[in-house]
mmCIF file of the protein (N, C-alpha, C, O) and its ligand, coordinates in Angstrom:
data_MODEL
# 
_entry.id   MODEL 
# 
loop_
_entity.id 
_entity.type 
_entity.pdbx_number_of_molecules 
1 polymer     1 
2 non-polymer 1 
# 
_entity_poly.entity_id                      1 
_entity_poly.type                           'polypeptide(L)' 
_entity_poly.nstd_linkage                   no 
_entity_poly.nstd_monomer                   no 
_entity_poly.pdbx_seq_one_letter_code       MRKEKIVESAVLGTPVVALCGKIWVPSRDPQKFPVCPECKAIHDEMPRGDDSEQ 
_entity_poly.pdbx_seq_one_letter_code_can   MRKEKIVESAVLGTPVVALCGKIWVPSRDPQKFPVCPECKAIHDEMPRGDDSEQ 
_entity_poly.pdbx_strand_id                 A 
# 
loop_
_entity_poly_seq.entity_id 
_entity_poly_seq.num 
_entity_poly_seq.mon_id 
_entity_poly_seq.hetero 
1 1  MET n 
1 2  ARG n 
1 3  LYS n 
1 4  GLU n 
1 5  LYS n 
1 6  ILE n 
1 7  VAL n 
1 8  GLU n 
1 9  SER n 
1 10 ALA n 
1 11 VAL n 
1 12 LEU n 
1 13 GLY n 
1 14 THR n 
1 15 PRO n 
1 16 VAL n 
1 17 VAL n 
1 18 ALA n 
1 19 LEU n 
1 20 CYS n 
1 21 GLY n 
1 22 LYS n 
1 23 ILE n 
1 24 TRP n 
1 25 VAL n 
1 26 PRO n 
1 27 SER n 
1 28 ARG n 
1 29 ASP n 
1 30 PRO n 
1 31 GLN n 
1 32 LYS n 
1 33 PHE n 
1 34 PRO n 
1 35 VAL n 
1 36 CYS n 
1 37 PRO n 
1 38 GLU n 
1 39 CYS n 
1 40 LYS n 
1 41 ALA n 
1 42 ILE n 
1 43 HIS n 
1 44 ASP n 
1 45 GLU n 
1 46 MET n 
1 47 PRO n 
1 48 ARG n 
1 49 GLY n 
1 50 ASP n 
1 51 ASP n 
1 52 SER n 
1 53 GLU n 
1 54 GLN n 
# 
loop_
_struct_asym.id 
_struct_asym.entity_id 
A 1 
B 2 
# 
loop_
_chem_comp.id 
_chem_comp.type 
_chem_comp.mon_nstd_flag 
ALA 'L-peptide linking' y 
ARG 'L-peptide linking' y 
ASP 'L-peptide linking' y 
CYS 'L-peptide linking' y 
GLN 'L-peptide linking' y 
GLU 'L-peptide linking' y 
GLY 'peptide linking'   y 
HIS 'L-peptide linking' y 
ILE 'L-peptide linking' y 
LEU 'L-peptide linking' y 
LYS 'L-peptide linking' y 
MET 'L-peptide linking' y 
PHE 'L-peptide linking' y 
PRO 'L-peptide linking' y 
SER 'L-peptide linking' y 
THR 'L-peptide linking' y 
TRP 'L-peptide linking' y 
VAL 'L-peptide linking' y 
ZN  non-polymer         . 
# 
_pdbx_entity_nonpoly.entity_id   2 
_pdbx_entity_nonpoly.name        ? 
_pdbx_entity_nonpoly.comp_id     ZN 
# 
_pdbx_nonpoly_scheme.asym_id         B 
_pdbx_nonpoly_scheme.entity_id       2 
_pdbx_nonpoly_scheme.mon_id          ZN 
_pdbx_nonpoly_scheme.ndb_seq_num     1 
_pdbx_nonpoly_scheme.pdb_seq_num     101 
_pdbx_nonpoly_scheme.auth_seq_num    101 
_pdbx_nonpoly_scheme.pdb_mon_id      ZN 
_pdbx_nonpoly_scheme.auth_mon_id     ZN 
_pdbx_nonpoly_scheme.pdb_strand_id   A 
_pdbx_nonpoly_scheme.pdb_ins_code    . 
# 
loop_
_atom_site.group_PDB 
_atom_site.id 
_atom_site.type_symbol 
_atom_site.label_atom_id 
_atom_site.label_alt_id 
_atom_site.label_comp_id 
_atom_site.label_asym_id 
_atom_site.label_entity_id 
_atom_site.label_seq_id 
_atom_site.pdbx_PDB_ins_code 
_atom_site.Cartn_x 
_atom_site.Cartn_y 
_atom_site.Cartn_z 
_atom_site.occupancy 
_atom_site.B_iso_or_equiv 
_atom_site.pdbx_formal_charge 
_atom_site.auth_seq_id 
_atom_site.auth_comp_id 
_atom_site.auth_asym_id 
_atom_site.auth_atom_id 
_atom_site.pdbx_PDB_model_num 
ATOM   1   N  N  . MET A 1 1  ? 17.605  17.840  -5.445  1.00 0.00 ? 1   MET A N  1 
ATOM   2   C  CA . MET A 1 1  ? 16.905  17.534  -6.468  1.00 0.00 ? 1   MET A CA 1 
ATOM   3   C  C  . MET A 1 1  ? 16.152  16.170  -6.472  1.00 0.00 ? 1   MET A C  1 
ATOM   4   O  O  . MET A 1 1  ? 14.990  16.044  -6.858  1.00 0.00 ? 1   MET A O  1 
ATOM   5   N  N  . ARG A 1 2  ? 16.832  15.300  -6.064  1.00 0.00 ? 2   ARG A N  1 
ATOM   6   C  CA . ARG A 1 2  ? 16.294  13.895  -6.136  1.00 0.00 ? 2   ARG A CA 1 
ATOM   7   C  C  . ARG A 1 2  ? 15.027  13.927  -5.056  1.00 0.00 ? 2   ARG A C  1 
ATOM   8   O  O  . ARG A 1 2  ? 13.993  13.282  -5.232  1.00 0.00 ? 2   ARG A O  1 
ATOM   9   N  N  . LYS A 1 3  ? 15.267  14.750  -3.956  1.00 0.00 ? 3   LYS A N  1 
ATOM   10  C  CA . LYS A 1 3  ? 14.210  14.705  -3.001  1.00 0.00 ? 3   LYS A CA 1 
ATOM   11  C  C  . LYS A 1 3  ? 12.935  15.479  -3.649  1.00 0.00 ? 3   LYS A C  1 
ATOM   12  O  O  . LYS A 1 3  ? 11.830  15.224  -3.169  1.00 0.00 ? 3   LYS A O  1 
ATOM   13  N  N  . GLU A 1 4  ? 13.021  16.281  -4.563  1.00 0.00 ? 4   GLU A N  1 
ATOM   14  C  CA . GLU A 1 4  ? 11.933  16.806  -5.121  1.00 0.00 ? 4   GLU A CA 1 
ATOM   15  C  C  . GLU A 1 4  ? 11.207  15.904  -6.087  1.00 0.00 ? 4   GLU A C  1 
ATOM   16  O  O  . GLU A 1 4  ? 9.984   15.928  -6.219  1.00 0.00 ? 4   GLU A O  1 
ATOM   17  N  N  . LYS A 1 5  ? 11.975  15.151  -6.720  1.00 0.00 ? 5   LYS A N  1 
ATOM   18  C  CA . LYS A 1 5  ? 11.648  14.118  -7.497  1.00 0.00 ? 5   LYS A CA 1 
ATOM   19  C  C  . LYS A 1 5  ? 10.662  13.235  -6.829  1.00 0.00 ? 5   LYS A C  1 
ATOM   20  O  O  . LYS A 1 5  ? 9.576   12.948  -7.332  1.00 0.00 ? 5   LYS A O  1 
ATOM   21  N  N  . ILE A 1 6  ? 11.108  12.788  -5.599  1.00 0.00 ? 6   ILE A N  1 
ATOM   22  C  CA . ILE A 1 6  ? 10.302  11.937  -4.808  1.00 0.00 ? 6   ILE A CA 1 
ATOM   23  C  C  . ILE A 1 6  ? 9.001   12.372  -4.346  1.00 0.00 ? 6   ILE A C  1 
ATOM   24  O  O  . ILE A 1 6  ? 8.049   11.592  -4.340  1.00 0.00 ? 6   ILE A O  1 
ATOM   25  N  N  . VAL A 1 7  ? 8.892   13.724  -3.912  1.00 0.00 ? 7   VAL A N  1 
ATOM   26  C  CA . VAL A 1 7  ? 7.820   14.407  -3.527  1.00 0.00 ? 7   VAL A CA 1 
ATOM   27  C  C  . VAL A 1 7  ? 6.877   14.438  -4.840  1.00 0.00 ? 7   VAL A C  1 
ATOM   28  O  O  . VAL A 1 7  ? 5.676   14.178  -4.774  1.00 0.00 ? 7   VAL A O  1 
ATOM   29  N  N  . GLU A 1 8  ? 7.462   14.742  -5.897  1.00 0.00 ? 8   GLU A N  1 
ATOM   30  C  CA . GLU A 1 8  ? 6.672   14.769  -6.991  1.00 0.00 ? 8   GLU A CA 1 
ATOM   31  C  C  . GLU A 1 8  ? 5.888   13.544  -7.314  1.00 0.00 ? 8   GLU A C  1 
ATOM   32  O  O  . GLU A 1 8  ? 4.675   13.586  -7.515  1.00 0.00 ? 8   GLU A O  1 
ATOM   33  N  N  . SER A 1 9  ? 6.445   12.684  -7.350  1.00 0.00 ? 9   SER A N  1 
ATOM   34  C  CA . SER A 1 9  ? 5.932   11.391  -7.614  1.00 0.00 ? 9   SER A CA 1 
ATOM   35  C  C  . SER A 1 9  ? 4.947   10.888  -6.488  1.00 0.00 ? 9   SER A C  1 
ATOM   36  O  O  . SER A 1 9  ? 3.943   10.234  -6.769  1.00 0.00 ? 9   SER A O  1 
ATOM   37  N  N  . ALA A 1 10 ? 5.260   11.198  -5.317  1.00 0.00 ? 10  ALA A N  1 
ATOM   38  C  CA . ALA A 1 10 ? 4.225   11.034  -4.281  1.00 0.00 ? 10  ALA A CA 1 
ATOM   39  C  C  . ALA A 1 10 ? 2.872   11.723  -4.524  1.00 0.00 ? 10  ALA A C  1 
ATOM   40  O  O  . ALA A 1 10 ? 1.766   11.191  -4.429  1.00 0.00 ? 10  ALA A O  1 
ATOM   41  N  N  . VAL A 1 11 ? 3.149   13.007  -4.856  1.00 0.00 ? 11  VAL A N  1 
ATOM   42  C  CA . VAL A 1 11 ? 1.884   13.746  -5.220  1.00 0.00 ? 11  VAL A CA 1 
ATOM   43  C  C  . VAL A 1 11 ? 1.196   13.422  -6.367  1.00 0.00 ? 11  VAL A C  1 
ATOM   44  O  O  . VAL A 1 11 ? -0.012  13.661  -6.373  1.00 0.00 ? 11  VAL A O  1 
ATOM   45  N  N  . LEU A 1 12 ? 1.796   12.839  -7.516  1.00 0.00 ? 12  LEU A N  1 
ATOM   46  C  CA . LEU A 1 12 ? 1.063   12.434  -8.626  1.00 0.00 ? 12  LEU A CA 1 
ATOM   47  C  C  . LEU A 1 12 ? 0.697   11.107  -8.359  1.00 0.00 ? 12  LEU A C  1 
ATOM   48  O  O  . LEU A 1 12 ? -0.239  10.654  -9.019  1.00 0.00 ? 12  LEU A O  1 
ATOM   49  N  N  . GLY A 1 13 ? 1.288   10.333  -7.460  1.00 0.00 ? 13  GLY A N  1 
ATOM   50  C  CA . GLY A 1 13 ? 1.003   8.772   -7.555  1.00 0.00 ? 13  GLY A CA 1 
ATOM   51  C  C  . GLY A 1 13 ? -0.065  8.475   -6.479  1.00 0.00 ? 13  GLY A C  1 
ATOM   52  O  O  . GLY A 1 13 ? -0.619  7.376   -6.502  1.00 0.00 ? 13  GLY A O  1 
ATOM   53  N  N  . THR A 1 14 ? -0.399  9.424   -5.503  1.00 0.00 ? 14  THR A N  1 
ATOM   54  C  CA . THR A 1 14 ? -1.273  9.138   -4.582  1.00 0.00 ? 14  THR A CA 1 
ATOM   55  C  C  . THR A 1 14 ? -0.632  8.270   -3.500  1.00 0.00 ? 14  THR A C  1 
ATOM   56  O  O  . THR A 1 14 ? -0.858  7.076   -3.700  1.00 0.00 ? 14  THR A O  1 
ATOM   57  N  N  . PRO A 1 15 ? 0.006   8.486   -2.554  1.00 0.00 ? 15  PRO A N  1 
ATOM   58  C  CA . PRO A 1 15 ? 0.637   7.690   -1.704  1.00 0.00 ? 15  PRO A CA 1 
ATOM   59  C  C  . PRO A 1 15 ? -0.449  6.730   -0.965  1.00 0.00 ? 15  PRO A C  1 
ATOM   60  O  O  . PRO A 1 15 ? -1.577  7.130   -0.676  1.00 0.00 ? 15  PRO A O  1 
ATOM   61  N  N  . VAL A 1 16 ? -0.028  5.561   -0.722  1.00 0.00 ? 16  VAL A N  1 
ATOM   62  C  CA . VAL A 1 16 ? -1.171  4.769   0.145   1.00 0.00 ? 16  VAL A CA 1 
ATOM   63  C  C  . VAL A 1 16 ? -0.284  4.258   1.342   1.00 0.00 ? 16  VAL A C  1 
ATOM   64  O  O  . VAL A 1 16 ? 0.941   4.140   1.345   1.00 0.00 ? 16  VAL A O  1 
ATOM   65  N  N  . VAL A 1 17 ? -1.167  3.983   2.353   1.00 0.00 ? 17  VAL A N  1 
ATOM   66  C  CA . VAL A 1 17 ? -0.805  3.646   3.677   1.00 0.00 ? 17  VAL A CA 1 
ATOM   67  C  C  . VAL A 1 17 ? -1.016  2.145   3.678   1.00 0.00 ? 17  VAL A C  1 
ATOM   68  O  O  . VAL A 1 17 ? -2.135  1.634   3.719   1.00 0.00 ? 17  VAL A O  1 
ATOM   69  N  N  . ALA A 1 18 ? 0.222   1.411   3.627   1.00 0.00 ? 18  ALA A N  1 
ATOM   70  C  CA . ALA A 1 18 ? -0.085  -0.065  3.891   1.00 0.00 ? 18  ALA A CA 1 
ATOM   71  C  C  . ALA A 1 18 ? -0.627  -0.502  5.231   1.00 0.00 ? 18  ALA A C  1 
ATOM   72  O  O  . ALA A 1 18 ? -0.857  0.296   6.140   1.00 0.00 ? 18  ALA A O  1 
ATOM   73  N  N  . LEU A 1 19 ? -0.827  -1.838  5.316   1.00 0.00 ? 19  LEU A N  1 
ATOM   74  C  CA . LEU A 1 19 ? -1.354  -2.272  6.744   1.00 0.00 ? 19  LEU A CA 1 
ATOM   75  C  C  . LEU A 1 19 ? -0.353  -2.185  7.785   1.00 0.00 ? 19  LEU A C  1 
ATOM   76  O  O  . LEU A 1 19 ? -0.675  -2.125  8.972   1.00 0.00 ? 19  LEU A O  1 
ATOM   77  N  N  . CYS A 1 20 ? 0.820   -2.176  7.398   1.00 0.00 ? 20  CYS A N  1 
ATOM   78  C  CA . CYS A 1 20 ? 1.814   -2.107  8.477   1.00 0.00 ? 20  CYS A CA 1 
ATOM   79  C  C  . CYS A 1 20 ? 2.191   -0.732  8.602   1.00 0.00 ? 20  CYS A C  1 
ATOM   80  O  O  . CYS A 1 20 ? 3.158   -0.448  9.308   1.00 0.00 ? 20  CYS A O  1 
ATOM   81  N  N  . GLY A 1 21 ? 1.604   0.074   8.057   1.00 0.00 ? 21  GLY A N  1 
ATOM   82  C  CA . GLY A 1 21 ? 1.877   1.564   8.356   1.00 0.00 ? 21  GLY A CA 1 
ATOM   83  C  C  . GLY A 1 21 ? 2.920   2.281   7.433   1.00 0.00 ? 21  GLY A C  1 
ATOM   84  O  O  . GLY A 1 21 ? 3.279   3.444   7.615   1.00 0.00 ? 21  GLY A O  1 
ATOM   85  N  N  . LYS A 1 22 ? 3.337   1.530   6.497   1.00 0.00 ? 22  LYS A N  1 
ATOM   86  C  CA . LYS A 1 22 ? 4.349   1.978   5.684   1.00 0.00 ? 22  LYS A CA 1 
ATOM   87  C  C  . LYS A 1 22 ? 3.651   2.875   4.592   1.00 0.00 ? 22  LYS A C  1 
ATOM   88  O  O  . LYS A 1 22 ? 2.602   2.491   4.074   1.00 0.00 ? 22  LYS A O  1 
ATOM   89  N  N  . ILE A 1 23 ? 4.184   3.962   4.277   1.00 0.00 ? 23  ILE A N  1 
ATOM   90  C  CA . ILE A 1 23 ? 3.495   4.847   3.110   1.00 0.00 ? 23  ILE A CA 1 
ATOM   91  C  C  . ILE A 1 23 ? 4.254   4.509   1.941   1.00 0.00 ? 23  ILE A C  1 
ATOM   92  O  O  . ILE A 1 23 ? 5.482   4.521   2.030   1.00 0.00 ? 23  ILE A O  1 
ATOM   93  N  N  . TRP A 1 24 ? 3.660   4.189   0.782   1.00 0.00 ? 24  TRP A N  1 
ATOM   94  C  CA . TRP A 1 24 ? 4.352   3.836   -0.591  1.00 0.00 ? 24  TRP A CA 1 
ATOM   95  C  C  . TRP A 1 24 ? 3.448   4.477   -1.552  1.00 0.00 ? 24  TRP A C  1 
ATOM   96  O  O  . TRP A 1 24 ? 2.299   4.812   -1.261  1.00 0.00 ? 24  TRP A O  1 
ATOM   97  N  N  . VAL A 1 25 ? 4.025   4.653   -2.779  1.00 0.00 ? 25  VAL A N  1 
ATOM   98  C  CA . VAL A 1 25 ? 3.385   4.896   -3.944  1.00 0.00 ? 25  VAL A CA 1 
ATOM   99  C  C  . VAL A 1 25 ? 3.338   3.684   -4.791  1.00 0.00 ? 25  VAL A C  1 
ATOM   100 O  O  . VAL A 1 25 ? 4.326   3.042   -5.147  1.00 0.00 ? 25  VAL A O  1 
ATOM   101 N  N  . PRO A 1 26 ? 1.974   3.399   -5.114  1.00 0.00 ? 26  PRO A N  1 
ATOM   102 C  CA . PRO A 1 26 ? 1.780   2.457   -6.122  1.00 0.00 ? 26  PRO A CA 1 
ATOM   103 C  C  . PRO A 1 26 ? 2.477   2.664   -7.399  1.00 0.00 ? 26  PRO A C  1 
ATOM   104 O  O  . PRO A 1 26 ? 2.483   3.792   -7.893  1.00 0.00 ? 26  PRO A O  1 
ATOM   105 N  N  . SER A 1 27 ? 3.055   1.698   -7.971  1.00 0.00 ? 27  SER A N  1 
ATOM   106 C  CA . SER A 1 27 ? 3.755   1.865   -9.191  1.00 0.00 ? 27  SER A CA 1 
ATOM   107 C  C  . SER A 1 27 ? 2.673   1.664   -10.393 1.00 0.00 ? 27  SER A C  1 
ATOM   108 O  O  . SER A 1 27 ? 1.487   1.437   -10.156 1.00 0.00 ? 27  SER A O  1 
ATOM   109 N  N  . ARG A 1 28 ? 3.130   1.756   -11.514 1.00 0.00 ? 28  ARG A N  1 
ATOM   110 C  CA . ARG A 1 28 ? 2.211   1.619   -12.847 1.00 0.00 ? 28  ARG A CA 1 
ATOM   111 C  C  . ARG A 1 28 ? 1.986   0.063   -12.941 1.00 0.00 ? 28  ARG A C  1 
ATOM   112 O  O  . ARG A 1 28 ? 1.114   -0.396  -13.680 1.00 0.00 ? 28  ARG A O  1 
ATOM   113 N  N  . ASP A 1 29 ? 2.797   -0.730  -12.172 1.00 0.00 ? 29  ASP A N  1 
ATOM   114 C  CA . ASP A 1 29 ? 2.761   -2.117  -12.317 1.00 0.00 ? 29  ASP A CA 1 
ATOM   115 C  C  . ASP A 1 29 ? 2.019   -2.873  -11.164 1.00 0.00 ? 29  ASP A C  1 
ATOM   116 O  O  . ASP A 1 29 ? 2.682   -3.414  -10.279 1.00 0.00 ? 29  ASP A O  1 
ATOM   117 N  N  . PRO A 1 30 ? 0.640   -2.916  -11.163 1.00 0.00 ? 30  PRO A N  1 
ATOM   118 C  CA . PRO A 1 30 ? -0.010  -3.478  -10.054 1.00 0.00 ? 30  PRO A CA 1 
ATOM   119 C  C  . PRO A 1 30 ? 0.361   -4.988  -9.802  1.00 0.00 ? 30  PRO A C  1 
ATOM   120 O  O  . PRO A 1 30 ? 0.311   -5.520  -8.693  1.00 0.00 ? 30  PRO A O  1 
ATOM   121 N  N  . GLN A 1 31 ? 0.712   -5.565  -10.884 1.00 0.00 ? 31  GLN A N  1 
ATOM   122 C  CA . GLN A 1 31 ? 1.199   -6.861  -10.683 1.00 0.00 ? 31  GLN A CA 1 
ATOM   123 C  C  . GLN A 1 31 ? 2.360   -7.179  -9.876  1.00 0.00 ? 31  GLN A C  1 
ATOM   124 O  O  . GLN A 1 31 ? 2.550   -8.243  -9.286  1.00 0.00 ? 31  GLN A O  1 
ATOM   125 N  N  . LYS A 1 32 ? 3.265   -5.973  -9.904  1.00 0.00 ? 32  LYS A N  1 
ATOM   126 C  CA . LYS A 1 32 ? 4.529   -6.115  -9.199  1.00 0.00 ? 32  LYS A CA 1 
ATOM   127 C  C  . LYS A 1 32 ? 4.244   -5.520  -7.773  1.00 0.00 ? 32  LYS A C  1 
ATOM   128 O  O  . LYS A 1 32 ? 5.272   -5.168  -7.195  1.00 0.00 ? 32  LYS A O  1 
ATOM   129 N  N  . PHE A 1 33 ? 3.359   -5.378  -7.250  1.00 0.00 ? 33  PHE A N  1 
ATOM   130 C  CA . PHE A 1 33 ? 3.116   -4.613  -5.915  1.00 0.00 ? 33  PHE A CA 1 
ATOM   131 C  C  . PHE A 1 33 ? 3.737   -5.804  -4.936  1.00 0.00 ? 33  PHE A C  1 
ATOM   132 O  O  . PHE A 1 33 ? 3.345   -6.969  -4.875  1.00 0.00 ? 33  PHE A O  1 
ATOM   133 N  N  . PRO A 1 34 ? 4.770   -5.207  -4.221  1.00 0.00 ? 34  PRO A N  1 
ATOM   134 C  CA . PRO A 1 34 ? 5.492   -6.165  -3.224  1.00 0.00 ? 34  PRO A CA 1 
ATOM   135 C  C  . PRO A 1 34 ? 4.642   -6.133  -1.888  1.00 0.00 ? 34  PRO A C  1 
ATOM   136 O  O  . PRO A 1 34 ? 4.356   -5.114  -1.260  1.00 0.00 ? 34  PRO A O  1 
ATOM   137 N  N  . VAL A 1 35 ? 4.294   -7.412  -1.572  1.00 0.00 ? 35  VAL A N  1 
ATOM   138 C  CA . VAL A 1 35 ? 3.541   -7.641  -0.184  1.00 0.00 ? 35  VAL A CA 1 
ATOM   139 C  C  . VAL A 1 35 ? 4.644   -7.985  0.862   1.00 0.00 ? 35  VAL A C  1 
ATOM   140 O  O  . VAL A 1 35 ? 5.366   -8.983  0.871   1.00 0.00 ? 35  VAL A O  1 
ATOM   141 N  N  . CYS A 1 36 ? 4.621   -7.023  1.675   1.00 0.00 ? 36  CYS A N  1 
ATOM   142 C  CA . CYS A 1 36 ? 5.916   -7.343  2.828   1.00 0.00 ? 36  CYS A CA 1 
ATOM   143 C  C  . CYS A 1 36 ? 5.096   -8.290  3.783   1.00 0.00 ? 36  CYS A C  1 
ATOM   144 O  O  . CYS A 1 36 ? 3.870   -8.213  3.871   1.00 0.00 ? 36  CYS A O  1 
ATOM   145 N  N  . PRO A 1 37 ? 5.854   -9.181  4.484   1.00 0.00 ? 37  PRO A N  1 
ATOM   146 C  CA . PRO A 1 37 ? 5.491   -10.169 5.367   1.00 0.00 ? 37  PRO A CA 1 
ATOM   147 C  C  . PRO A 1 37 ? 4.644   -9.605  6.576   1.00 0.00 ? 37  PRO A C  1 
ATOM   148 O  O  . PRO A 1 37 ? 3.766   -10.287 7.105   1.00 0.00 ? 37  PRO A O  1 
ATOM   149 N  N  . GLU A 1 38 ? 4.953   -8.325  6.984   1.00 0.00 ? 38  GLU A N  1 
ATOM   150 C  CA . GLU A 1 38 ? 4.066   -7.754  7.909   1.00 0.00 ? 38  GLU A CA 1 
ATOM   151 C  C  . GLU A 1 38 ? 2.552   -7.545  7.416   1.00 0.00 ? 38  GLU A C  1 
ATOM   152 O  O  . GLU A 1 38 ? 1.560   -7.973  8.005   1.00 0.00 ? 38  GLU A O  1 
ATOM   153 N  N  . CYS A 1 39 ? 2.562   -6.878  6.342   1.00 0.00 ? 39  CYS A N  1 
ATOM   154 C  CA . CYS A 1 39 ? 1.196   -6.732  5.772   1.00 0.00 ? 39  CYS A CA 1 
ATOM   155 C  C  . CYS A 1 39 ? 0.428   -7.904  5.623   1.00 0.00 ? 39  CYS A C  1 
ATOM   156 O  O  . CYS A 1 39 ? -0.774  -7.895  5.889   1.00 0.00 ? 39  CYS A O  1 
ATOM   157 N  N  . LYS A 1 40 ? 1.167   -9.186  5.115   1.00 0.00 ? 40  LYS A N  1 
ATOM   158 C  CA . LYS A 1 40 ? 0.548   -10.349 4.886   1.00 0.00 ? 40  LYS A CA 1 
ATOM   159 C  C  . LYS A 1 40 ? -0.086  -10.959 6.309   1.00 0.00 ? 40  LYS A C  1 
ATOM   160 O  O  . LYS A 1 40 ? -1.156  -11.547 6.468   1.00 0.00 ? 40  LYS A O  1 
ATOM   161 N  N  . ALA A 1 41 ? 0.841   -10.649 7.189   1.00 0.00 ? 41  ALA A N  1 
ATOM   162 C  CA . ALA A 1 41 ? 0.497   -11.297 8.666   1.00 0.00 ? 41  ALA A CA 1 
ATOM   163 C  C  . ALA A 1 41 ? -0.734  -10.583 9.066   1.00 0.00 ? 41  ALA A C  1 
ATOM   164 O  O  . ALA A 1 41 ? -1.708  -11.214 9.475   1.00 0.00 ? 41  ALA A O  1 
ATOM   165 N  N  . ILE A 1 42 ? -0.733  -9.137  8.954   1.00 0.00 ? 42  ILE A N  1 
ATOM   166 C  CA . ILE A 1 42 ? -1.863  -8.313  9.519   1.00 0.00 ? 42  ILE A CA 1 
ATOM   167 C  C  . ILE A 1 42 ? -2.952  -8.790  8.674   1.00 0.00 ? 42  ILE A C  1 
ATOM   168 O  O  . ILE A 1 42 ? -3.976  -9.167  9.244   1.00 0.00 ? 42  ILE A O  1 
ATOM   169 N  N  . HIS A 1 43 ? -2.887  -8.833  7.347   1.00 0.00 ? 43  HIS A N  1 
ATOM   170 C  CA . HIS A 1 43 ? -4.177  -9.122  6.647   1.00 0.00 ? 43  HIS A CA 1 
ATOM   171 C  C  . HIS A 1 43 ? -4.732  -10.574 6.854   1.00 0.00 ? 43  HIS A C  1 
ATOM   172 O  O  . HIS A 1 43 ? -5.932  -10.810 6.715   1.00 0.00 ? 43  HIS A O  1 
ATOM   173 N  N  . ASP A 1 44 ? -3.759  -11.599 7.214   1.00 0.00 ? 44  ASP A N  1 
ATOM   174 C  CA . ASP A 1 44 ? -4.266  -12.915 7.656   1.00 0.00 ? 44  ASP A CA 1 
ATOM   175 C  C  . ASP A 1 44 ? -5.066  -12.714 8.867   1.00 0.00 ? 44  ASP A C  1 
ATOM   176 O  O  . ASP A 1 44 ? -6.085  -13.376 9.068   1.00 0.00 ? 44  ASP A O  1 
ATOM   177 N  N  . GLU A 1 45 ? -4.665  -11.876 9.630   1.00 0.00 ? 45  GLU A N  1 
ATOM   178 C  CA . GLU A 1 45 ? -5.322  -11.830 11.212  1.00 0.00 ? 45  GLU A CA 1 
ATOM   179 C  C  . GLU A 1 45 ? -6.629  -10.932 11.107  1.00 0.00 ? 45  GLU A C  1 
ATOM   180 O  O  . GLU A 1 45 ? -7.392  -10.744 12.054  1.00 0.00 ? 45  GLU A O  1 
ATOM   181 N  N  . MET A 1 46 ? -6.778  -10.440 9.928   1.00 0.00 ? 46  MET A N  1 
ATOM   182 C  CA . MET A 1 46 ? -8.022  -9.592  9.776   1.00 0.00 ? 46  MET A CA 1 
ATOM   183 C  C  . MET A 1 46 ? -9.320  -10.468 9.687   1.00 0.00 ? 46  MET A C  1 
ATOM   184 O  O  . MET A 1 46 ? -9.229  -11.495 9.016   1.00 0.00 ? 46  MET A O  1 
ATOM   185 N  N  . PRO A 1 47 ? -10.433 -10.201 10.244  1.00 0.00 ? 47  PRO A N  1 
ATOM   186 C  CA . PRO A 1 47 ? -11.635 -11.051 10.004  1.00 0.00 ? 47  PRO A CA 1 
ATOM   187 C  C  . PRO A 1 47 ? -11.980 -11.045 8.726   1.00 0.00 ? 47  PRO A C  1 
ATOM   188 O  O  . PRO A 1 47 ? -11.882 -9.990  8.098   1.00 0.00 ? 47  PRO A O  1 
ATOM   189 N  N  . ARG A 1 48 ? -12.368 -12.020 8.210   1.00 0.00 ? 48  ARG A N  1 
ATOM   190 C  CA . ARG A 1 48 ? -12.777 -12.206 6.820   1.00 0.00 ? 48  ARG A CA 1 
ATOM   191 C  C  . ARG A 1 48 ? -13.994 -11.490 6.654   1.00 0.00 ? 48  ARG A C  1 
ATOM   192 O  O  . ARG A 1 48 ? -14.875 -11.567 7.510   1.00 0.00 ? 48  ARG A O  1 
ATOM   193 N  N  . GLY A 1 49 ? -14.141 -10.686 5.459   1.00 0.00 ? 49  GLY A N  1 
ATOM   194 C  CA . GLY A 1 49 ? -15.535 -10.223 5.083   1.00 0.00 ? 49  GLY A CA 1 
ATOM   195 C  C  . GLY A 1 49 ? -16.444 -11.295 4.897   1.00 0.00 ? 49  GLY A C  1 
ATOM   196 O  O  . GLY A 1 49 ? -16.283 -12.245 4.132   1.00 0.00 ? 49  GLY A O  1 
ATOM   197 N  N  . ASP A 1 50 ? -17.566 -11.050 5.766   1.00 0.00 ? 50  ASP A N  1 
ATOM   198 C  CA . ASP A 1 50 ? -18.475 -12.364 5.866   1.00 0.00 ? 50  ASP A CA 1 
ATOM   199 C  C  . ASP A 1 50 ? -19.615 -12.118 4.683   1.00 0.00 ? 50  ASP A C  1 
ATOM   200 O  O  . ASP A 1 50 ? -20.616 -12.831 4.617   1.00 0.00 ? 50  ASP A O  1 
ATOM   201 N  N  . ASP A 1 51 ? -19.371 -11.105 3.819   1.00 0.00 ? 51  ASP A N  1 
ATOM   202 C  CA . ASP A 1 51 ? -20.508 -10.908 2.927   1.00 0.00 ? 51  ASP A CA 1 
ATOM   203 C  C  . ASP A 1 51 ? -21.624 -10.402 3.667   1.00 0.00 ? 51  ASP A C  1 
ATOM   204 O  O  . ASP A 1 51 ? -22.668 -10.325 3.020   1.00 0.00 ? 51  ASP A O  1 
ATOM   205 N  N  . SER A 1 52 ? -21.662 -10.029 4.888   1.00 0.00 ? 52  SER A N  1 
ATOM   206 C  CA . SER A 1 52 ? -22.764 -9.698  5.471   1.00 0.00 ? 52  SER A CA 1 
ATOM   207 C  C  . SER A 1 52 ? -22.517 -8.073  6.319   1.00 0.00 ? 52  SER A C  1 
ATOM   208 O  O  . SER A 1 52 ? -22.959 -7.674  7.397   1.00 0.00 ? 52  SER A O  1 
ATOM   209 N  N  . GLU A 1 53 ? -21.719 -7.479  5.405   1.00 0.00 ? 53  GLU A N  1 
ATOM   210 C  CA . GLU A 1 53 ? -21.251 -6.001  5.945   1.00 0.00 ? 53  GLU A CA 1 
ATOM   211 C  C  . GLU A 1 53 ? -22.504 -5.096  6.022   1.00 0.00 ? 53  GLU A C  1 
ATOM   212 O  O  . GLU A 1 53 ? -22.672 -4.272  6.921   1.00 0.00 ? 53  GLU A O  1 
ATOM   213 N  N  . GLN A 1 54 ? -23.355 -5.313  5.023   1.00 0.00 ? 54  GLN A N  1 
ATOM   214 C  CA . GLN A 1 54 ? -24.605 -4.552  4.961   1.00 0.00 ? 54  GLN A CA 1 
ATOM   215 C  C  . GLN A 1 54 ? -25.793 -5.235  5.360   1.00 0.00 ? 54  GLN A C  1 
ATOM   216 O  O  . GLN A 1 54 ? -26.878 -4.654  5.332   1.00 0.00 ? 54  GLN A O  1 
HETATM 217 ZN ZN . ZN  B 2 .  ? 3.851   -3.865  4.817   1.00 0.00 2 101 ZN  A ZN 1 
# 
């Protein structure tokens, strides 16, 4: 039963693939989004948007 609950929330919550490849479902508290060290490192290494994308 619990597995079904998880699948249900995943369907309703639109799972997101994090930078590190982890798939997670955003909670209703955007403020509480956990940023794992891996994602942070990857994000830091990404080239900054130069405002010249277009
Ligand atoms: Zn991550």
